[in-house]
FITISE-424234 format. One record per residue: residue number from 0; z, y, x of N, C-alpha, C, O in turn. Coordinates in steps of 0.05 Angstrom, whole numbers. Last residue first. Layout:
<rs>
+-----+--------+--------+--------+--------+--------+--------+--------+--------+--------+--------+--------+--------+
! pos !   n.zz !   n.yy !   n.xx !  ca.zz !  ca.yy !  ca.xx !   c.zz !   c.yy !   c.xx !   o.zz !   o.yy !   o.xx !
+-----+--------+--------+--------+--------+--------+--------+--------+--------+--------+--------+--------+--------+
! NUM !      Z !      Y !      X !      Z !      Y !      X !      Z !      Y !      X !      Z !      Y !      X !
...
+-----+--------+--------+--------+--------+--------+--------+--------+--------+--------+--------+--------+--------+
</rs>
This chain:
<rs>
+-----+--------+--------+--------+--------+--------+--------+--------+--------+--------+--------+--------+--------+
! pos !   n.zz !   n.yy !   n.xx !  ca.zz !  ca.yy !  ca.xx !   c.zz !   c.yy !   c.xx !   o.zz !   o.yy !   o.xx !
+-----+--------+--------+--------+--------+--------+--------+--------+--------+--------+--------+--------+--------+
!  83 !   2989 !   2425 !   1994 !   2979 !   2422 !   1966 !   2964 !   2397 !   1963 !   2954 !   2391 !   1941 !
!  82 !   3006 !   2438 !   2045 !   3021 !   2418 !   2030 !   3012 !   2415 !   2001 !   3027 !   2403 !   1985 !
!  81 !   2976 !   2468 !   2078 !   2996 !   2482 !   2061 !   3013 !   2463 !   2045 !   3033 !   2471 !   2034 !
!  80 !   2942 !   2430 !   2099 !   2962 !   2443 !   2117 !   2984 !   2457 !   2101 !   3007 !   2457 !   2109 !
!  79 !   2911 !   2419 !   2054 !   2927 !   2398 !   2065 !   2949 !   2409 !   2083 !   2972 !   2399 !   2084 !
!  78 !   2884 !   2467 !   2047 !   2903 !   2459 !   2026 !   2921 !   2437 !   2037 !   2945 !   2436 !   2029 !
!  77 !   2853 !   2467 !   2094 !   2873 !   2488 !   2089 !   2893 !   2480 !   2068 !   2917 !   2486 !   2071 !
!  76 !   2822 !   2420 !   2085 !   2840 !   2422 !   2108 !   2861 !   2443 !   2103 !   2885 !   2439 !   2109 !
!  75 !   2793 !   2436 !   2039 !   2810 !   2412 !   2038 !   2831 !   2413 !   2061 !   2854 !   2406 !   2056 !
!  74 !   2765 !   2480 !   2058 !   2784 !   2484 !   2037 !   2803 !   2460 !   2035 !   2827 !   2464 !   2031 !
!  73 !   2732 !   2454 !   2096 !   2751 !   2475 !   2105 !   2773 !   2479 !   2083 !   2796 !   2481 !   2090 !
!  72 !   2703 !   2421 !   2061 !   2720 !   2409 !   2082 !   2740 !   2429 !   2091 !   2764 !   2422 !   2095 !
!  71 !   2675 !   2460 !   2031 !   2693 !   2441 !   2018 !   2712 !   2428 !   2037 !   2736 !   2425 !   2031 !
!  70 !   2644 !   2486 !   2071 !   2666 !   2501 !   2056 !   2685 !   2482 !   2042 !   2709 !   2488 !   2040 !
!  69 !   2612 !   2440 !   2088 !   2630 !   2454 !   2106 !   2651 !   2470 !   2091 !   2675 !   2467 !   2097 !
!  68 !   2577 !   2422 !   2048 !   2601 !   2407 !   2053 !   2621 !   2422 !   2070 !   2645 !   2418 !   2068 !
!  67 !   2533 !   2456 !   2047 !   2549 !   2453 !   2023 !   2576 !   2440 !   2029 !   2596 !   2447 !   2016 !
!  66 !   2512 !   2447 !   2098 !   2521 !   2474 !   2091 !   2537 !   2474 !   2065 !   2554 !   2492 !   2061 !
!  65 !   2499 !   2392 !   2093 !   2520 !   2401 !   2112 !   2530 !   2429 !   2105 !   2554 !   2434 !   2106 !
!  64 !   2457 !   2394 !   2056 !   2482 !   2380 !   2049 !   2505 !   2389 !   2067 !   2527 !   2393 !   2058 !
!  63 !   2420 !   2432 !   2083 !   2427 !   2432 !   2055 !   2454 !   2419 !   2049 !   2471 !   2432 !   2039 !
!  62 !   2400 !   2459 !   2129 !   2425 !   2446 !   2129 !   2436 !   2442 !   2101 !   2459 !   2448 !   2096 !
!  61 !   2355 !   2486 !   2145 !   2369 !   2497 !   2122 !   2396 !   2484 !   2119 !   2415 !   2495 !   2107 !
!  60 !   2344 !   2455 !   2189 !   2348 !   2484 !   2193 !   2362 !   2496 !   2169 !   2378 !   2515 !   2172 !
!  59 !   2384 !   2395 !   2184 !   2359 !   2410 !   2184 !   2365 !   2440 !   2186 !   2388 !   2448 !   2185 !
!  58 !   2425 !   2357 !   2184 !   2424 !   2377 !   2206 !   2397 !   2392 !   2206 !   2389 !   2401 !   2228 !
!  57 !   2421 !   2322 !   2141 !   2446 !   2335 !   2147 !   2443 !   2359 !   2166 !   2459 !   2378 !   2164 !
!  56 !   2365 !   2307 !   2138 !   2381 !   2313 !   2114 !   2405 !   2330 !   2121 !   2410 !   2350 !   2107 !
!  55 !   2348 !   2298 !   2190 !   2334 !   2319 !   2174 !   2350 !   2326 !   2149 !   2348 !   2349 !   2139 !
!  54 !   2385 !   2257 !   2204 !   2384 !   2283 !   2218 !   2371 !   2304 !   2202 !   2382 !   2327 !   2200 !
!  53 !   2369 !   2217 !   2168 !   2396 !   2228 !   2167 !   2397 !   2255 !   2181 !   2410 !   2274 !   2171 !
!  52 !   2316 !   2209 !   2185 !   2321 !   2217 !   2158 !   2349 !   2229 !   2155 !   2353 !   2249 !   2141 !
!  51 !   2325 !   2191 !   2238 !   2310 !   2216 !   2233 !   2315 !   2227 !   2205 !   2317 !   2251 !   2201 !
!  50 !   2352 !   2143 !   2227 !   2365 !   2164 !   2242 !   2351 !   2191 !   2237 !   2364 !   2211 !   2233 !
!  49 !   2311 !   2115 !   2201 !   2336 !   2121 !   2187 !   2350 !   2144 !   2201 !   2360 !   2162 !   2188 !
!  48 !   2273 !   2111 !   2243 !   2266 !   2125 !   2218 !   2291 !   2133 !   2202 !   2292 !   2154 !   2191 !
!  47 !   2303 !   2082 !   2280 !   2294 !   2108 !   2287 !   2287 !   2124 !   2262 !   2294 !   2148 !   2260 !
!  46 !   2309 !   2034 !   2253 !   2333 !   2049 !   2260 !   2325 !   2078 !   2267 !   2339 !   2097 !   2259 !
!  45 !   2255 !   2018 !   2250 !   2270 !   2023 !   2225 !   2295 !   2040 !   2231 !   2300 !   2059 !   2217 !
!  44 !   2244 !   2013 !   2305 !   2229 !   2032 !   2289 !   2244 !   2039 !   2263 !   2245 !   2062 !   2255 !
!  43 !   2280 !   1973 !   2321 !   2282 !   2000 !   2333 !   2267 !   2020 !   2316 !   2276 !   2043 !   2313 !
!  42 !   2265 !   1929 !   2290 !   2291 !   1940 !   2286 !   2292 !   1969 !   2297 !   2304 !   1986 !   2284 !
!  41 !   2198 !   1934 !   2262 !   2217 !   1925 !   2283 !   2243 !   1940 !   2279 !   2244 !   1961 !   2267 !
!  40 !   2158 !   1948 !   2227 !   2183 !   1939 !   2216 !   2201 !   1927 !   2238 !   2219 !   1910 !   2231 !
!  39 !   2111 !   1959 !   2253 !   2126 !   1982 !   2244 !   2153 !   1974 !   2233 !   2171 !   1991 !   2229 !
!  38 !   2090 !   1909 !   2262 !   2100 !   1924 !   2285 !   2118 !   1947 !   2276 !   2137 !   1955 !   2290 !
!  37 !   2073 !   1896 !   2210 !   2094 !   1880 !   2223 !   2107 !   1895 !   2246 !   2131 !   1895 !   2250 !
!  36 !   2032 !   1934 !   2206 !   2055 !   1935 !   2188 !   2078 !   1919 !   2199 !   2101 !   1928 !   2198 !
!  35 !   1997 !   1916 !   2244 !   2008 !   1942 !   2247 !   2033 !   1945 !   2229 !   2053 !   1957 !   2237 !
!  34 !   1983 !   1866 !   2221 !   1996 !   1867 !   2248 !   2010 !   1894 !   2252 !   2032 !   1895 !   2262 !
!  33 !   1958 !   1882 !   2174 !   1983 !   1866 !   2172 !   1998 !   1867 !   2199 !   2022 !   1870 !   2199 !
!  32 !   1913 !   1908 !   2196 !   1933 !   1923 !   2180 !   1959 !   1908 !   2177 !   1980 !   1921 !   2179 !
!  31 !   1887 !   1866 !   2220 !   1897 !   1888 !   2237 !   1918 !   1904 !   2222 !   1939 !   1912 !   2233 !
!  30 !   1874 !   1836 !   2174 !   1891 !   1824 !   2195 !   1903 !   1846 !   2212 !   1927 !   1845 !   2218 !
!  29 !   1839 !   1873 !   2149 !   1864 !   1864 !   2136 !   1884 !   1853 !   2156 !   1907 !   1859 !   2155 !
!  28 !   1798 !   1875 !   2186 !   1813 !   1899 !   2180 !   1839 !   1893 !   2167 !   1860 !   1905 !   2173 !
!  27 !   1780 !   1822 !   2182 !   1792 !   1831 !   2208 !   1808 !   1857 !   2204 !   1828 !   1861 !   2216 !
!  26 !   1760 !   1823 !   2130 !   1782 !   1805 !   2137 !   1796 !   1814 !   2162 !   1820 !   1814 !   2164 !
!  25 !   1718 !   1859 !   2135 !   1740 !   1865 !   2117 !   1765 !   1848 !   2123 !   1787 !   1857 !   2123 !
!  24 !   1686 !   1830 !   2170 !   1696 !   1856 !   2178 !   1720 !   1863 !   2161 !   1741 !   1873 !   2171 !
!  23 !   1673 !   1786 !   2138 !   1688 !   1782 !   2163 !   1700 !   1808 !   2173 !   1723 !   1808 !   2182 !
!  22 !   1643 !   1812 !   2098 !   1668 !   1797 !   2091 !   1685 !   1793 !   2116 !   1709 !   1797 !   2114 !
!  21 !   1600 !   1830 !   2128 !   1617 !   1849 !   2115 !   1644 !   1837 !   2107 !   1665 !   1849 !   2109 !
!  20 !   1578 !   1780 !   2142 !   1588 !   1797 !   2163 !   1607 !   1818 !   2151 !   1627 !   1824 !   2163 !
!  19 !   1563 !   1762 !   2090 !   1581 !   1746 !   2107 !   1594 !   1763 !   2128 !   1618 !   1761 !   2133 !
!  18 !   1526 !   1801 !   2076 !   1551 !   1798 !   2060 !   1572 !   1782 !   2076 !   1595 !   1788 !   2074 !
!  17 !   1486 !   1790 !   2114 !   1499 !   1816 !   2113 !   1525 !   1814 !   2098 !   1545 !   1825 !   2108 !
!  16 !   1472 !   1738 !   2097 !   1483 !   1742 !   2124 !   1497 !   1769 !   2126 !   1519 !   1771 !   2138 !
!  15 !   1452 !   1748 !   2046 !   1475 !   1731 !   2049 !   1488 !   1735 !   2077 !   1513 !   1735 !   2079 !
!  14 !   1407 !   1778 !   2061 !   1428 !   1790 !   2044 !   1454 !   1774 !   2047 !   1475 !   1786 !   2048 !
!  13 !   1378 !   1739 !   2089 !   1386 !   1763 !   2102 !   1409 !   1776 !   2087 !   1429 !   1785 !   2099 !
!  12 !   1368 !   1701 !   2047 !   1384 !   1694 !   2071 !   1394 !   1718 !   2086 !   1417 !   1718 !   2095 !
!  11 !   1336 !   1733 !   2014 !   1362 !   1723 !   2004 !   1380 !   1715 !   2027 !   1404 !   1722 !   2028 !
!  10 !   1292 !   1740 !   2048 !   1307 !   1763 !   2039 !   1335 !   1755 !   2029 !   1355 !   1769 !   2034 !
!   9 !   1276 !   1686 !   2051 !   1284 !   1700 !   2075 !   1300 !   1725 !   2068 !   1320 !   1731 !   2081 !
!   8 !   1256 !   1673 !   2002 !   1282 !   1662 !   2010 !   1293 !   1676 !   2035 !   1317 !   1676 !   2039 !
!   7 !   1228 !   1731 !   1969 !   1227 !   1707 !   1986 !   1255 !   1698 !   1992 !   1275 !   1712 !   1989 !
!   6 !   1235 !   1772 !   1935 !   1208 !   1760 !   1935 !   1206 !   1736 !   1953 !   1186 !   1722 !   1953 !
!   5 !   1288 !   1789 !   1891 !   1279 !   1781 !   1917 !   1252 !   1768 !   1915 !   1246 !   1754 !   1895 !
!   4 !   1323 !   1838 !   1858 !   1301 !   1819 !   1856 !   1290 !   1814 !   1884 !   1284 !   1832 !   1899 !
!   3 !   1389 !   1850 !   1836 !   1368 !   1853 !   1856 !   1347 !   1831 !   1852 !   1353 !   1809 !   1843 !
!   2 !   1418 !   1885 !   1783 !   1409 !   1859 !   1793 !   1386 !   1863 !   1813 !   1368 !   1878 !   1808 !
!   1 !   1469 !   1933 !   1791 !   1442 !   1927 !   1785 !   1433 !   1901 !   1797 !   1440 !   1895 !   1821 !
!   0 !   1531 !   1942 !   1762 !   1516 !   1933 !   1786 !   1488 !   1924 !   1777 !   1485 !   1909 !   1758 !
+-----+--------+--------+--------+--------+--------+--------+--------+--------+--------+--------+--------+--------+
</rs>
């Protein structure tokens, strides 16, 4: 960072005012971010996210886990009916 040179106290005061306003803007952004984070952690949002994750895992178009489990379940039922 380069050192600034000021020729008057007015310039220093202006720079301090700018920095004060930038600090307040950053603080307000932080407060807004915390509020949005709190809102995203409501029970309904978390439940919705979990439900969506389960749906996409088990019932996606490729059906990765479900397509693997169906043959195993069918084989288990057929063996159970035969008494094995």
